[in-house]
C-alpha positions, -999 to +999 in steps of 0.1 A: +102-111-045+082-097-016+040-106-016+021-076-016-003-093+012+026-092+034+027-052+028-010-049+033-010-073+063+014-048+078-003-013+072-033-032+087-018-043+118-006-004+121-047+005+123-062-024+144-074-002+164-097+017+133-100-020+119-133-013+111-128+022+093-103+006+071-121-008+043-099-001+008-068-016-006-039-003+010-024+007-027-014+000-061+011+004-085+026+032-105+037+032-138+020+045-174-011+055-154-015+066-118-034+041-106-028+006-121-019-028-111-004-044-085-035-038-066-019-036-026-047-058-010-051-081+015-057-114-007-034-104-033-013-131-048+011-109-065+046-103-055+067-069-060+102-074-079+130-051-079+122-021-098+090-017-085+072+008-080+039+013-058+021+040-036+010+033-004-022+051+004-039+040+040-070+055+049-095+058+078-128+071+071-154+070+101-189+076+090-205+113+103-167+124+111-147+126+085-116+104+071-077+110+065-060+090+039-020+096+039-001+084+009+038+080+000+057+059-032+077+036-030+104+012-049+119-020-043+158-013-047+183-033-059+189-049-028+153-059-025+145-035-001+114-012+002+125+027-002+107+058-001+108+079-035+120+117-022+136+110+013 
């Protein structure tokens, strides 16, 4: 199992110079609903297991200027590795 907080921490690390502009969850689970648990956030106690499908959607929003949000969908393969859907 892969701790969700580790995934969130890794993405926040990539945007560390924009830390004050990154103020929402990193992503969420995908399933029956487009947005569902588990929520990928820094204080999550949840884990992702083999077969989990989820979206990573980091975004930076700068007041008065605008923002950008990039989204990709991923899953945990049979070996426990993160794979992007539609590579």
